[in-house]
SEVO-858667 format. One record per residue (C-alpha): z, x, y; residue in three letters. Coordinates in steps of 0.25 Angstrom, whole numbers, padded with zeros to 4 digits, always signed. Example, Ala and Ser with C-alpha at 12.3 -4.5 7.8 and 13.67 -1.06 7.14 Angstrom:
# SEVO-858667
+0031+0049-0018ALA;+0029+0055-0004SER;
***
This chain:
# SEVO-858667
+0336+0314+0548MET;+0339+0326+0539ALA;+0335+0340+0544SER;+0323+0347+0537ARG;+0321+0362+0537TYR;+0308+0370+0534LYS;+0308+0375+0520ALA;+0304+0389+0524ALA;+0315+0390+0534GLU;+0325+0385+0524LEU;+0321+0396+0514VAL;+0322+0407+0525ALA;+0336+0401+0529PHE;+0341+0401+0514VAL;+0335+0415+0512GLN;+0342+0420+0524ALA;+0356+0415+0520LEU;+0354+0421+0506LEU;+0350+0434+0511GLN;+0362+0434+0521LYS;+0370+0431+0508GLY;+0365+0444+0501GLY;+0352+0440+0494LEU;+0340+0449+0495ALA;+0328+0443+0502LYS;+0320+0439+0489GLU;+0331+0432+0481PRO;+0335+0425+0494ALA;+0321+0420+0497ARG;+0320+0415+0482ALA;+0333+0407+0483VAL;+0330+0402+0497ALA;+0316+0397+0493ALA;+0322+0390+0480THR;+0333+0383+0487LEU;+0324+0378+0498VAL;+0314+0373+0487GLU;+0325+0365+0480GLY;+0327+0358+0493ASP;+0312+0356+0495LEU;+0312+0350+0481LEU;+0323+0340+0485GLY;+0334+0347+0476LYS;+0344+0347+0486SER;+0356+0352+0477THR;+0348+0364+0473HIS;+0342+0369+0486GLY;+0349+0374+0498LEU;+0362+0366+0493HIS;+0364+0378+0484LEU;+0363+0389+0495LEU;+0378+0389+0499PRO;+0381+0391+0485GLN;+0371+0402+0484TYR;+0376+0409+0496LEU;+0391+0408+0491GLN;+0386+0414+0478SER;+0380+0426+0485LEU;+0393+0428+0493GLU;+0402+0426+0480ASP;+0393+0436+0472GLY;+0389+0424+0462LYS;+0374+0426+0466MET;+0369+0440+0464ALA;+0364+0446+0477LYS;+0356+0457+0472THR;+0350+0462+0459GLY;+0339+0458+0449GLN;+0339+0449+0437PRO;+0341+0457+0424ARG;+0330+0457+0414VAL;+0337+0455+0400LEU;+0325+0452+0391LYS;+0310+0451+0394GLN;+0298+0449+0386SER;+0284+0445+0391SER;+0288+0430+0392THR;+0303+0430+0393THR;+0313+0435+0402LEU;+0329+0435+0402LEU;+0336+0438+0415LEU;+0350+0440+0419ASP;+0350+0435+0434ALA;+0363+0442+0437ILE;+0366+0429+0446TYR;+0355+0432+0456LEU;+0350+0421+0464PRO;+0344+0411+0455GLY;+0331+0407+0462PRO;+0327+0421+0464TRP;+0329+0424+0449VAL;+0322+0411+0444VAL;+0310+0414+0454ARG;+0309+0428+0448ARG;+0309+0423+0434ALA;+0298+0413+0438LEU;+0290+0425+0443GLY;+0292+0432+0430TRP;+0289+0420+0421ALA;+0277+0414+0428MET;+0267+0426+0426PRO;+0272+0428+0412ARG;+0270+0413+0409ALA;+0255+0415+0414LYS;+0253+0426+0405LYS;+0260+0422+0392HIS;+0262+0407+0394GLY;+0277+0406+0394VAL;+0288+0414+0401ALA;+0303+0412+0400THR;+0314+0417+0408VAL;+0329+0416+0405SER;+0339+0420+0415ILE;+0355+0421+0414ARG;+0365+0423+0425HIS;+0357+0418+0437CYS;+0362+0412+0450HIS;+0359+0397+0453HIS;+0344+0394+0453ILE;+0343+0382+0462GLY;+0333+0371+0460CYS;+0325+0373+0447LEU;+0314+0364+0453GLN;+0311+0374+0464ALA;+0306+0384+0454TYR;+0296+0376+0446LEU;+0284+0376+0455THR;+0283+0391+0455SER;+0278+0389+0441ALA;+0271+0376+0441THR;+0262+0380+0453ASP;+0256+0391+0444HIS;+0253+0381+0433GLY;+0266+0385+0425LEU;+0276+0376+0418ALA;+0291+0381+0421VAL;+0304+0377+0415ILE;+0317+0381+0421LEU;+0332+0378+0416MET;+0345+0383+0421CYS;+0360+0382+0416SER;+0373+0388+0422ASP;+0382+0392+0410PRO;+0394+0393+0419ALA;+0393+0379+0423ASN;+0397+0367+0414SER;+0397+0354+0422THR;+0389+0345+0412VAL;+0395+0339+0400ALA;+0387+0337+0386PRO;+0387+0323+0381PRO;+0400+0319+0376GLY;+0408+0330+0383SER;+0418+0330+0394LEU;+0415+0345+0397GLN;+0405+0351+0406GLY;+0397+0361+0397MET;+0384+0365+0404TYR;+0377+0364+0418SER;+0367+0354+0423PRO;+0356+0363+0417ASN;+0344+0360+0425PRO;+0330+0360+0419ILE;+0317+0362+0427ALA;+0302+0362+0423ALA;+0289+0363+0431GLY;+0276+0359+0426PHE;+0262+0360+0433PRO;+0253+0347+0433THR;+0240+0345+0440ALA;+0247+0340+0452GLY;+0262+0343+0456GLU;+0270+0350+0446PRO;+0281+0343+0438ILE;+0295+0349+0442LEU;+0307+0345+0434ILE;+0321+0349+0438ASP;+0332+0342+0431THR;+0346+0344+0425ILE;+0352+0341+0411THR;+0364+0335+0418SER;+0365+0321+0425SER;+0367+0329+0439VAL;+0368+0343+0443SER;+0381+0351+0448ASN;+0375+0352+0462ALA;+0372+0337+0462GLN;+0386+0334+0457THR;+0393+0343+0468ALA;+0384+0338+0479ARG;+0387+0323+0475THR;+0402+0326+0474ASN;+0403+0333+0487LYS;+0396+0321+0494ALA;+0406+0311+0488GLY;+0395+0304+0481GLU;+0392+0299+0467LYS;+0380+0300+0458PHE;+0372+0287+0456PRO;+0373+0289+0441PHE;+0384+0294+0431THR;+0381+0309+0430ALA;+0395+0315+0427LEU;+0407+0312+0419GLN;+0422+0313+0422THR;+0431+0323+0414ALA;+0434+0311+0405GLN;+0420+0308+0402GLY;+0417+0295+0411ARG;+0403+0295+0417ALA;+0403+0295+0432THR;+0394+0297+0444ASN;+0405+0304+0452ASP;+0402+0319+0454PRO;+0416+0322+0457ALA;+0420+0322+0443VAL;+0414+0335+0441LEU;+0423+0341+0451PHE;+0436+0334+0446ALA;+0447+0340+0438LYS;+0445+0339+0426PRO;+0430+0339+0430PRO;+0420+0329+0424GLY;+0406+0334+0420THR;+0391+0331+0423ILE;+0384+0323+0412LEU;+0372+0328+0406PRO;+0358+0321+0410LEU;+0359+0307+0403GLY;+0374+0305+0406GLY;+0383+0300+0395HIS;+0372+0291+0389GLU;+0361+0301+0388LEU;+0367+0314+0391GLY;+0363+0320+0378HIS;+0349+0321+0383LYS;+0353+0329+0395GLY;+0362+0338+0387PHE;+0351+0341+0377ALA;+0343+0346+0390MET;+0355+0354+0394ALA;+0355+0361+0381LEU;+0341+0365+0382ILE;+0344+0371+0396VAL;+0357+0378+0390GLU;+0348+0384+0379ALA;+0337+0389+0388LEU;+0346+0394+0399THR;+0359+0400+0394ASN;+0356+0402+0380ALA;+0342+0408+0382LEU;+0347+0418+0392CYS;+0359+0422+0383GLY;+0370+0419+0393SER;+0376+0405+0395GLY;+0388+0397+0392ARG;+0393+0405+0380ALA;+0397+0416+0389LYS;+0405+0407+0397LYS;+0400+0412+0411PRO;+0408+0408+0423THR;+0398+0413+0434ARG;+0388+0403+0438TRP;+0374+0408+0433GLY;+0362+0401+0429ALA;+0354+0403+0415SER;+0340+0400+0417ILE;+0328+0397+0409PHE;+0314+0398+0415LEU;+0301+0396+0407GLN;+0287+0396+0413VAL;+0275+0391+0405ILE;+0260+0392+0407ASP;+0253+0380+0402PRO;+0240+0388+0402ALA;+0245+0395+0389PHE;+0247+0381+0382PHE;+0238+0369+0385GLY;+0233+0374+0398GLY;+0238+0372+0412LEU;+0227+0361+0415MET;+0231+0353+0403GLU;+0246+0355+0406PHE;+0245+0350+0420SER;+0236+0339+0416ARG;+0247+0334+0406GLU;+0259+0336+0415THR;+0251+0329+0427GLY;+0246+0318+0418PHE;+0260+0315+0413PHE;+0266+0315+0427ALA;+0256+0306+0433ASN;+0257+0297+0421SER;+0272+0295+0424CYS;+0269+0293+0439ARG;+0259+0282+0436LYS;+0268+0275+0425SER;+0273+0261+0428LYS;+0285+0262+0437ARG;+0299+0255+0434ARG;+0300+0254+0449ASN;+0286+0253+0456PRO;+0292+0259+0469LYS;+0297+0271+0462GLN;+0287+0281+0457ALA;+0288+0289+0444VAL;+0291+0304+0449ARG;+0288+0317+0441ILE;+0298+0328+0442PRO;+0296+0336+0454GLY;+0287+0326+0461GLU;+0298+0322+0471LYS;+0302+0336+0474SER;+0288+0341+0477LEU;+0286+0330+0486ALA;+0299+0333+0493LEU;+0295+0347+0494ARG;+0282+0345+0501ARG;+0288+0336+0511GLU;+0300+0345+0514GLN;+0290+0357+0516LEU;+0283+0349+0527VAL;+0295+0341+0533LYS;+0306+0351+0530GLY;+0317+0352+0520VAL;+0329+0342+0520LYS;+0342+0349+0516LEU;+0353+0341+0509TYR;+0364+0337+0520PRO;+0375+0346+0514THR;+0366+0359+0514ILE;+0366+0363+0528ARG;+0381+0361+0530PRO;+0384+0369+0517ALA;+0375+0381+0522LEU;+0381+0381+0536GLU;+0392+0391+0533PRO;+0382+0400+0526TRP;+0373+0399+0538VAL;+0384+0403+0547GLU;+0390+0414+0538LYS;+0377+0421+0535LEU;+0371+0418+0549GLN;+0358+0412+0545VAL;+0352+0400+0553LYS;+0350+0387+0547PHE;+0335+0383+0549PRO;+0332+0373+0560ARG;+0328+0359+0554PRO;
***
């Protein structure tokens, strides 16, 4: 049976490692809570799996240990930040803290961020807004990463470009967290390392042959990840990716045209208060009605329920808060060198 860990003890453990790595208490706590939240929600490639990379980035100076995000432009409802490669979860949570009260006051608040370090699991941020009756949209792109090929191309031109959105309902919120490519970079790397293949064609070779083998991305010459929809319908995923590119890199004024070589996220965050439009009660009634209608619709497979985005993640989160968090098998071995190096004890199962 897989070991389980108390969520609070995992947060304390991750925070201790990050503080030993040079982060101050507040950003270390924000990063720790966000990574553990990723595992609570079942996003195992974007939870503690990322911690060794974060610790290495701190050691290499690729993640800034000190400083504050720089305010480049600001109005009553808009904010442009240069995050100077500070820890992504800390920056995004600060941005939410800025945007939410302003959305409550003005109806909508938008934050654009350039030069941020990795922000982890996007779904982990959504309930911060939905719990307060707010809708939230979060997008991210890395202008230094180009592993996804546009339809008809053999060349990687953009990153998987995730999109997340959270909407309150009369019951549980709808929590969307998806990508505009067939698979993520993290999924591809993990599957390749395990010597496995995807159950569907998600990539193409350097010659353009569709494949389910993640190894092609690391071959010489490298293959590419296909946009969502693959060779047949990839124009739809590519269209979604263009939306992300425009609202992240273009809106913050710093993207691929500058040919960056350092990993850094461009982020779009928008918070909306339905009270300024049709009203929160009406908004929640509509979102809840549609979600419930889909759940009750005639099933293709009577044994397989129609699920709404976020439903499975929230159920898993509730279970793991009671029974303990299951960590993906490769996570603890990857952290052991850092545990030894930084002299922090791993929590007891």
